N, C-alpha and C positions, 0 to 999 in steps of 0.2 A: 460139288461144283458150283463156283457163282453166279447169282443170277445176273444175266445179261443185259438187263436193264440196265444196272450198275455202272458197268464199265461203257457200255455207248455213251449214257449221259452224265459223264463224271461231276460231280459238285464242286463248283469253287469255293476256296475258301474266301475269296474277297466277297460274293452276295452273301456269306452267312454272317460277315460282318458289317455288311449294307454299303459297301463298296461298287461300282458299276464294273461288271464284266465288259472285258473286250466287244461284246458282242451287243452288250446293251447300251457301251457308248456310242456304237455304231445307230441304234436304232433313236440315240437322243441325237438328231442329226445336227451338222453345224447350221443348217438352216435355222432351226429354232428359233422363234422369238422369242427367250427367256432372259432374263440376266443371267443366270448361270451359266446358259449356253454361251452369252455373248463373251462372259470371263472365260468359257474353255477354249473358245475359237482362238483368243489370243496366247492361252497358257499353256498349251501341251508342247512346248519345248521346240527346238529347234525344226525337228522333222514334221510334229505335230501341228502347229499352227499353221494359222495363214491369216491374211489380210480380211477384214472386214469390210461387205459390200457396202454399196449407197444406202441400200434398205437396213440394213442391220446397223449402220452406225448412226441412219436417222432414229432406228429405232431405241438403241441405245442413250444417244442424246436426249430424246423425247423422256426418256424415263428421270434423266437427271433434273429436267428443267421441270417435271411434274411432282417431282419429291419421291419418287417409288424406288431409287436406287438408294440402298443403304451406305453408310459410310464406309464400312469394309468393304463392300463392292465398288464404291467409286474409286478410293485409293487403288485398289486392284487393277480394276479398268484403265482410270489414267496411267500408272506406271505401267502396267504392260505396253499398252499405246506407246510410251515414252520409249522404252527398251526397243519395241519392235521397228518404231520411228512411222508415224503416221501417213498412209498415199493419201492423193489428191482426192479419190472417191470416199475417204474417210471423211477427210474434212470437208468434204462438200456438203454429204448428207448431214454431218452436224450441223452446221452452217442451215440447212434449209431448215433442220427442227428447232432452230434457234429464229429464223424468220418466220416459220407456223407458231412460236410461241407470244412473239413480239408483234405489239399492236402496229403491224405499218400502216403507212399511213401514201395508199397507192395513189392520192390527189392532190400531194404537195411533191413540187419538181426542185430535184437541188442541180447545179452545176457540177459540183465535186462533193463526194463523199469520202473525208479523208480521218484515215484512225491516227491514232498517236498514242501510242503505250509503252514507247522503249524509255521514255524517259531520258534527257540530255546529260552525261556524264561530266564533258569536260568544255567542248564550246555552249556557249547561249542557245538557246531556243530558236535561231533565225527563220525556222520553218514558219513562225505564227506571224512575222512581220511579212514574209511572205504570202500568207494566208490574208491579212490584214489589207495589204496592197492590192491582192484579187478582188475582195471583197469590195474595196473603195471604188473600184473601178468596174463594177455591176457583173461581178463571178459571184454567183450564191454557193457558199461552202457549208456543208453539216460537216463539224468535226465531232468524234467521240472517242473517249481513251478512260483509262483507269490510273487511280494516283498513288500515289506514294508508297508502293510495295517495295522498294528499293529506294536504301536510304543513300543521302547524300547525291541524287538527282534533281534535275528540275522538268517538272512535268507541267504537260499544258494546261491543266484546270488553272494551275497556279498564275501562269505566265498571262493566261487570258483575263483574267481580275488584274492584273496590273497594266495592262494594254488596254482596258475598258472594253473588252470585245466579249459580248453577250453570253451567257452560262446558263442553260435552262435545267431546272428541276425534276422537270416532266416531260416525256415525251409530246404531249399536246401541246405545250409553251414553246417547243422548240420550233415547229412552223412558222407561229407568228413573230418569233425574231429573225428568225428568216428574211421573212419579208419585210420586215422594217430594216435590218441591217445587213442582210446580205450575208450574214453569219454566225453560226452558233454552234457551241461547244458542249455537247451533252455528255455526263458520265454515265459509263454503262452500268452502273448502280440502276442509273434512272431507266434504262430500258429494259435489265434485266437483273434482280439482285443476285439471283441464282448463279450468273454468267461472271459477275463480281466476285461472287465467292470464290469461284473455280481459279482466278485468277492470282487471288489473294491464298490460296493452297501452297503457293511457291514456298511462303515461308514455312508453313507446315511441313511438307514433302520435300523439299530444298531441291527440287526440280522444277523447271517448267513444263506444262503441259499442252496438251493437244489445245486449251483454250484460249492461248498465248498466240496461239496462231490462227485458229478458226475467228477470233474476233475482229481479227483486221480485213473480214471479208463481210460485215455486218453492213446491210443499207436498209434503214429503218425509211427511209423515203426513197421514192423512183429518183435514181442521178443517171446525169449524163455520161460521168467519168468516173471510176472507181481507184483508189489508189493503196498499195500497201508497200510496207518500205522493211526491210529486213538488215542485221546484223551480219549474220555468217551465208556466205552464198551460198551454197546447198539449199538454202529456202526458197531462192530466187525462181527455180523451176517449180518448186510445188506450189508457190501463192500462184504463178502464171497457168499451172495446168488445173488449180483449183477455179481461179477465174474464168477461164473458160469453161468447165462445165458446170459453173453456174448462170452460165450464158451472161458474164459481165463481158461484154466485147468489146469495150472502151474502156482499157485498163492500163494503167502504169505500175510494174514493179521495180522498185528503186533499192541498190544496195547505200541505204543513206547513213550518213553521220551520225553514230550513236546509235543506230537501229531505226530511228524516223526520217519522214520523208523531208529531207533536205540534201539537196545537193551539195558535194564539196569543191569549192570552185580551184582549189590548189593540187589536183590530184582526177585521175578520168573518174568517174563515178557510171559503175555498172547498171545498166538498164535493160527490162525486157517490157516489149510493148503489144499491147492488141489494138489487131487494126493497123490503122494510118501510124506510119513511123518517120517522125520530124527528122529521125538523124540519119547521117550516113553509115554510121555505127552501132554495136550495141553497147556505147557507154556516152554518156554526156561530156564532152571534152573540159579540160581545165581551163578557166579564163584568168588563173595568175599562175605567172612562170615560176614563184619560188613557191618553196613548202613552207607553210605557216608556224610559226609556233606554237602550238597549242596550248590554252590555259588549262593550270589545274584544276579549276572547278568553275561550272558555271556559274556567270552573274546574270541580275536584274538588271544593276545598272547598266550593263552595255547595251543592253535592248533599248532601254531609254534614249540612252544617249547616242545611239546611233538613229532612230526614230527622229529626235526632235532635230539632229544635227548628224551629218552623215560624217562629217571630219574626218578623221584618219583611220576608220576600221576598215580595211580594203576588204579584207576578210568576210567581215558581218554584211557590208552591203552586197558583195557579189554573191555569197550564199542566199540572201534573201531575193534577189534580180532573178539570178539563175536558177531557183527551185520555182518561181513564179511562171517563169518562161516555158517552161520545159510542160508545163500544165496549163497555158496559153495556148503553144504550141498546139498539143493535142488535141484543145476543146475546139479551137478554130481551125484545124488542120494548115498550121503556118509551118516554114520551115524554121527551126530552131534560132536561127541567126536572127529573121525578122521579128519572131516572140521576145527576145533580147533586145534589141532596139526598143520596142515597144513596154517592155518591163522598164528600162530603166528611164524612159518619158514618163513613166506614171511615176515613177522614182521622184524624178526631181517635181512633178507637178504634185505630191502628196497632200499640201496644204493648201 
């Protein structure tokens, strides 16, 4: 007769080769704050996977920023999140980890924090003329972005240099530039090189990652108004929820031209706003009756010509003043039509 202990406690072939049994998997609970544990949570398949909590996402991003996540783990983590699709709690947790790692200057106050990461593919970067107009009229703007990871696009840093808008190479110098000029662009690399590397991994992985979403919520200085823009409509509610979880309670999310925070004057622009809402609907109304012919590629010449002489570029002019108007209306709790009138006056008096 066989020993009863043998059949009461059968030996698992999985344990013999070092793989965890089902019981051992349960013991390695989902809440375990280890990097393999985080990847296991995301990678168990349709029925076994789940979303990360705020705390788990914070832990994972902290490990990335501290250099504790190996490259294989990083690739697995980013792509598993990408396939699953990130939740607002996950993004908020990762943003908070970034804020913990970045040297936040709580003593510096700006009116607007403006992320610019998409790059313009066809229309020029009219939003930078809007930022220049706002800064010229006392609205302080901190713009941050990453550049040149997609060919044939016009990025903010290039345009800032062209328009003589100040750029910082260190976060410490950004506050001085804002105080002097009401504007400063700071590249993501200057805030955190690791985050910049995550953005650039799009070349290697072939897909965007959670980094492309979370960097749009970075606020290195205290700010009165935060902006986010996106191209794909599905991301609007995600950004809106993330802003709420991060207590960015004065916030605008815009389906902007090319994914940048820029109103399209020849079509209705979808918008989501936290707090005071200056519009009657969830879109910025179009200010041009006819649909404009879109250029094949963005040019720098068009920006310079419009700023120096508003001549015949009706689209560029309206994109500039309408973008500035939606920001002004939120900052000053003005009806949008009143803010439009004010930005038109600013434009006429820009010299």
